[in-house]
C-alpha positions, 0 to 999 in steps of 0.5 A: 500499500502506498503512503497516500493510501496508507494515510487514508486507511489510517485516518478511518482506522486509527484511534487518535491523532498521535497514531495518525501523526506517526504514520504521516511523518514516515512520508518523504523520508522525513525521519531519516533526513531530520530525526531532531525535527521528527522528535519536535513534530512528535511532541507538537502532536501531543497538543492535538491528542484529543481530536475527534478522528471521525472529523477527518472524513468531514474535512476531505468533503471541503471543496475549494471555491476560488471565486471569492479569492479571485474576485478579491484580487488578493495576493496568494502565496502557495508553498510546496515541497519537492518531496511532498507526496500529498500537497503539490498536485492541489497546490498546482490546481490552486495556482491554475485557478487563481490568477494572482497566485504564486507557487514556490516549490521548495527542493529537498523538503517534504510535507513538513517544509516549515520545519524542514527548511524554516529558512527557505519557507520564512524567506518566501513569506517575508519576501511575499509580504515585502512585495505586498507592502511596496504595492 
């Protein structure tokens, strides 16, 4: 079973977010790349220990409606990572739907971009906000 299918199955069958987080963190080789950050991520998952896992199905049913964002002409920053097995396809769809959006895919990082490469993540966000301030 691939990682994405494994996550879907886990979301339906696991009892708590700690178990799902352990399954999730294994994607993209993250533990091997960043063992210290793995510890931090696992520690942070303790904050969501009482999340009702049955709500994950409801979240999957949510659909992105780009129309309000398009009409607002609000700048949109989309950040992805080269080794993210899940989010990049969705980010590319959003970029295609929202004319005033920017998509950056950061190399050598996975789904936890903001942990794995905080420097690149923060630089992209700071540059985006600085450009908005100039406009």
